[in-house]
FIDRENNU-897282 format. One record per residue: residue number from 1; residue in one letter; x, y, z of N, C-alpha, C in turn. Coordinates in steps of 0.05 Angstrom, whole numbers, plus 5000, padded with zeros to 4 digits. Layout:
<recs>
REC;NUM;A;X;Y;Z;X;Y;Z;X;Y;Z
...
</recs>
This chain:
<recs>
REC;1;M;5194;5135;5270;5168;5138;5259;5149;5146;5281
REC;2;S;5134;5166;5278;5113;5175;5296;5117;5165;5324
REC;3;D;5095;5155;5336;5096;5145;5363;5099;5115;5365
REC;4;T;5100;5101;5342;5102;5072;5342;5131;5063;5344
REC;5;T;5136;5044;5362;5163;5033;5365;5162;5004;5355
REC;6;Y;5181;4997;5338;5183;4970;5327;5208;4957;5337
REC;7;P;5208;4931;5341;5232;4916;5350;5253;4915;5328
REC;8;P;5278;4909;5335;5299;4907;5315;5293;4888;5292
REC;9;E;5279;4866;5299;5272;4846;5278;5254;4858;5256
REC;10;A;5237;4876;5264;5219;4889;5245;5235;4907;5226
REC;11;W;5255;4921;5236;5272;4937;5220;5290;4920;5201
REC;12;A;5298;4897;5211;5314;4878;5194;5296;4869;5171
REC;13;R;5271;4864;5177;5252;4855;5157;5247;4876;5136
REC;14;L;5244;4901;5145;5241;4923;5126;5266;4926;5109
REC;15;G;5289;4923;5121;5314;4925;5106;5316;4904;5084
REC;16;L;5308;4879;5091;5308;4857;5072;5289;4862;5049
REC;17;K;5264;4871;5056;5244;4876;5035;5253;4899;5017
REC;18;A;5265;4920;5029;5274;4943;5014;5296;4935;4994
REC;19;R;5315;4919;5004;5337;4909;4987;5326;4892;4964
REC;20;Q;5308;4874;4971;5296;4856;4950;5282;4873;4929
REC;21;R;5267;4893;4938;5252;4909;4919;5271;4926;4901
REC;22;R;5292;4937;4914;5311;4953;4899;5324;4936;4878
REC;23;I;5332;4912;4885;5345;4894;4866;5326;4885;4844
REC;24;S;5301;4880;4852;5281;4871;4831;5276;4894;4811
REC;25;L;5279;4919;4820;5275;4942;4802;5301;4947;4786
REC;26;G;5322;4933;4793;5348;4937;4779;5361;4963;4786
REC;27;L;5357;4972;4811;5368;4997;4820;5391;4994;4840
REC;28;S;5410;5011;4838;5431;5013;4858;5422;5031;4880
REC;29;Q;5436;5032;4903;5428;5050;4924;5430;5079;4914
REC;30;P;5451;5088;4899;5451;5115;4889;5427;5121;4871
REC;31;E;5419;5101;4855;5396;5106;4837;5370;5109;4853
REC;32;V;5367;5094;4875;5344;5097;4892;5344;5125;4904
REC;33;S;5367;5134;4912;5369;5161;4923;5362;5182;4902
REC;34;A;5373;5178;4878;5367;5197;4856;5338;5197;4848
REC;35;A;5324;5175;4853;5296;5173;4846;5278;5185;4868
REC;36;G;5290;5200;4886;5274;5213;4907;5275;5199;4933
REC;37;G;5291;5178;4935;5293;5163;4960;5311;5177;4979
REC;38;P;5316;5165;5002;5334;5176;5022;5363;5176;5011
REC;39;S;5381;5188;5026;5409;5188;5018;5419;5159;5017
REC;40;T;5441;5155;5002;5452;5128;5001;5460;5117;5028
REC;41;G;5470;5135;5045;5478;5127;5072;5454;5117;5088
REC;42;V;5431;5131;5085;5407;5122;5100;5396;5097;5087
REC;43;I;5397;5094;5061;5388;5070;5048;5404;5046;5058
REC;44;S;5430;5050;5060;5447;5028;5071;5440;5021;5099
REC;45;K;5435;5042;5116;5427;5037;5144;5400;5021;5145
REC;46;I;5381;5029;5127;5356;5015;5127;5360;4986;5119
REC;47;E;5374;4982;5097;5378;4955;5086;5393;4937;5105
REC;48;N;5410;4948;5121;5427;4932;5140;5417;4934;5169
REC;49;A;5393;4946;5172;5381;4948;5199;5400;4960;5220
REC;50;K;5414;4981;5212;5433;4994;5230;5420;5015;5248
REC;51;Q;5395;5020;5243;5381;5040;5259;5352;5031;5263
REC;52;T;5340;5038;5285;5313;5028;5291;5292;5050;5293
REC;53;T;5298;5073;5282;5278;5094;5281;5285;5113;5258
REC;54;Y;5265;5122;5244;5269;5141;5222;5245;5160;5223
REC;55;E;5249;5184;5212;5227;5203;5209;5208;5192;5188
REC;56;D;5183;5199;5190;5163;5190;5171;5171;5198;5142
REC;57;R;5182;5222;5139;5189;5231;5112;5210;5213;5099
REC;58;V;5228;5201;5115;5248;5183;5104;5234;5158;5092
REC;59;L;5215;5148;5107;5201;5124;5098;5183;5130;5074
REC;60;V;5172;5154;5073;5156;5162;5050;5174;5164;5025
REC;61;Q;5198;5175;5029;5217;5177;5007;5225;5148;4997
REC;62;L;5229;5131;5016;5236;5103;5009;5214;5090;4993
REC;63;E;5189;5093;5003;5166;5081;4989;5164;5091;4961
REC;64;R;5167;5117;4957;5164;5129;4930;5186;5118;4912
REC;65;A;5211;5118;4921;5233;5110;4904;5231;5080;4897
REC;66;L;5221;5064;4915;5218;5035;4910;5191;5028;4897
REC;67;K;5175;5049;4891;5150;5046;4878;5131;5027;4894
REC;68;W;5131;5033;4920;5113;5019;4938;5089;5038;4944
REC;69;Q;5066;5026;4950;5043;5042;4958;5049;5056;4984
REC;70;P;5037;5079;4989;5041;5093;5015;5032;5074;5037
REC;71;G;5047;5075;5059;5040;5058;5081;5054;5031;5081
REC;72;S;5068;5024;5059;5081;4998;5056;5102;4994;5077
REC;73;A;5118;5014;5083;5139;5011;5103;5127;5004;5130
REC;74;A;5106;5018;5138;5092;5012;5164;5080;4984;5163
REC;75;R;5070;4977;5140;5058;4950;5137;5079;4928;5141
REC;76;V;5103;4932;5129;5125;4913;5133;5134;4912;5162
REC;77;L;5137;4936;5174;5146;4937;5202;5126;4923;5221
REC;78;S;5101;4922;5212;5080;4909;5228;5076;4880;5221
REC;79;G;5094;4870;5203;5093;4841;5196;5079;4835;5170
REC;80;G;5069;4855;5156;5055;4851;5131;5074;4853;5107
REC;81;E;5063;4854;5084;5078;4856;5059;5075;4883;5047
REC;82;P;5096;4893;5034;5094;4918;5019;5076;4914;4995
REC;83;R;5063;4935;4986;5046;4933;4962;5058;4951;4940
REC;84;P;5066;4939;4918;5077;4956;4896;5055;4974;4885
REC;85;I;5063;4997;4874;5045;5016;4863;5029;5004;4840
REC;86;D;5042;4986;4824;5028;4975;4801;5003;4959;4810
REC;87;E;5004;4947;4834;4980;4934;4845;4958;4954;4851
REC;88;L;4966;4977;4861;4947;4998;4868;4932;5008;4843
REC;89;R;4947;5012;4821;4934;5022;4797;4914;5003;4785
REC;90;G;4916;4977;4792;4897;4958;4783;4871;4956;4799
REC;91;E;4870;4971;4821;4846;4971;4838;4823;4986;4825
REC;92;T;4800;4984;4837;4776;4996;4826;4779;5026;4823
REC;93;Q;4766;5036;4802;4766;5065;4798;4753;5079;4821
REC;94;G;4764;5101;4830;4753;5115;4852;4762;5104;4879
REC;95;G;4779;5084;4878;4788;5071;4903;4814;5084;4913
REC;96;A;4830;5069;4927;4854;5079;4940;4874;5090;4919
REC;97;G;4871;5081;4894;4890;5091;4873;4890;5121;4870
REC;98;E;4867;5133;4872;4866;5162;4869;4880;5176;4892
REC;99;L;4877;5166;4916;4891;5178;4938;4921;5177;4934
REC;100;S;4932;5154;4926;4960;5152;4923;4971;5167;4899
REC;101;A;4955;5168;4877;4964;5183;4854;4967;5213;4862
REC;102;A;4948;5223;4877;4950;5251;4886;4974;5254;4904
REC;103;D;4979;5235;4921;5002;5237;4939;5028;5236;4924
REC;104;E;5029;5221;4902;5054;5220;4886;5059;5247;4873
REC;105;E;5039;5262;4866;5043;5287;4852;5051;5310;4871
REC;106;Q;5045;5307;4897;5052;5329;4915;5060;5317;4942
REC;107;D;5076;5331;4957;5083;5321;4984;5058;5324;5001
REC;108;S;5052;5303;5015;5028;5303;5031;5035;5302;5061
REC;109;P;5019;5316;5078;5024;5314;5107;5013;5288;5119
REC;110;I;5002;5271;5102;4991;5246;5112;5014;5227;5119
REC;111;T;5014;5216;5143;5035;5198;5151;5031;5171;5139
REC;112;P;5052;5155;5138;5048;5127;5127;5028;5111;5143
REC;113;Q;5026;5116;5169;5006;5101;5185;4978;5109;5177
REC;114;L;4974;5135;5173;4947;5144;5165;4940;5134;5137
REC;115;R;4960;5134;5119;4955;5124;5092;4947;5094;5094
REC;116;A;4962;5079;5110;4955;5051;5113;4927;5047;5124
REC;117;L;4918;5064;5143;4891;5062;5153;4871;5070;5132
REC;118;L;4877;5090;5116;4859;5098;5095;4856;5076;5074
REC;119;E;4878;5064;5067;4878;5042;5048;4862;5018;5059
REC;120;Q;4865;5012;5084;4850;4991;5097;4820;4997;5096
REC;121;A;4813;5021;5102;4785;5029;5102;4774;5027;5073
REC;122;Q;4790;5035;5054;4781;5033;5026;4777;5004;5017
REC;123;R;4796;4986;5026;4793;4958;5019;4768;4946;5032
REC;124;R;4762;4954;5057;4738;4944;5070;4713;4954;5056
REC;125;T;4714;4979;5047;4691;4991;5033;4687;4976;5006
REC;126;D;4709;4972;4992;4708;4957;4966;4697;4929;4970
REC;127;D;4706;4915;4991;4697;4888;4997;4667;4888;5003
REC;128;R;4658;4908;5019;4630;4910;5026;4613;4916;5002
REC;129;L;4623;4933;4984;4608;4940;4960;4606;4915;4942
REC;130;A;4627;4899;4941;4626;4874;4925;4605;4855;4936
REC;131;E;4604;4853;4963;4584;4835;4976;4556;4845;4969
REC;132;L;4551;4871;4972;4525;4882;4967;4517;4879;4937
REC;133;T;4536;4883;4919;4531;4879;4891;4522;4851;4885
REC;134;E;4536;4832;4897;4530;4804;4893;4502;4797;4904
REC;135;K;4494;4809;4926;4467;4804;4938;4446;4816;4919
REC;136;V;4451;4839;4908;4432;4852;4890;4429;4835;4865
REC;137;E;4451;4825;4855;4450;4808;4831;4434;4782;4836
REC;138;R;4438;4770;4860;4423;4746;4867;4393;4753;4870
REC;139;S;4387;4775;4882;4359;4784;4885;4346;4788;4858
REC;140;N;4360;4801;4840;4350;4806;4813;4345;4780;4798
REC;141;E;4362;4761;4802;4359;4734;4789;4334;4721;4800
REC;142;L;4330;4722;4826;4306;4710;4838;4280;4724;4828
REC;143;I;4281;4750;4826;4258;4765;4815;4252;4756;4786
REC;144;R;4273;4753;4770;4270;4744;4742;4256;4717;4741
REC;145;K;4266;4698;4758;4255;4671;4759;4225;4672;4767
REC;146;L;4219;4688;4787;4191;4690;4796;4173;4701;4774
REC;147;L;4183;4722;4760;4168;4733;4738;4163;4713;4716
REC;148;E;4184;4697;4710;4182;4677;4689;4161;4656;4697
REC;149;E;4162;4648;4723;4143;4628;4733;4114;4639;4731
REC;150;Q;4111;4664;4738;4084;4676;4737;4074;4678;4708
REC;151;R;4091;4685;4690;4083;4686;4661;4076;4659;4651
REC;152;G;4089;4638;4660;4084;4611;4651;4059;4599;4663
REC;153;A;4050;4611;4686;4027;4599;4700;4000;4609;4689
</recs>
C-alpha cells in the first residue's frame, strides 16, 4: 500500500476481518473474486496474512467485493473497524455516501488512504453541522420564550 508500512499483526487483523465479512456475506473465496475482488490466491494470502504489502488496487477490489466502504482496509490496518457500505447509505444526504456511490460506478484514482481522510473530514463536517443546528434550535427556543414573556407583560 502506498508509502505506509504496517506490521504483520495489522495484516493478520485485516485477514481475520476480511474472512469474517466474507463468511457473513455467505461468499466463498471464488465468489469474492467473481464479485470483482482479487484473485482467489490473493484472497487466501490476505485472509491468512501470508503477505504484508499489496497494491492499493488490490485492497480497493477487496473492499468492493466485501461491500466495505472505501478506506476500510486502511482503517483496519490502522487498528480501526471496517465500515460496511450499508452503513454509508444511511448517512446524511450529500455526505460521504455520494462520494462512495460515484466511486462504485467507476474506477477512481483516489487511494484508500485518501478516501479514509475524505470520509473523516465529512464526518467532522457532519458533526459540526449537527452541533451548529442544535445551537440554532436552542437560540430559537430562547427567542420564542422571550417573545412570549414580552407579550404576557
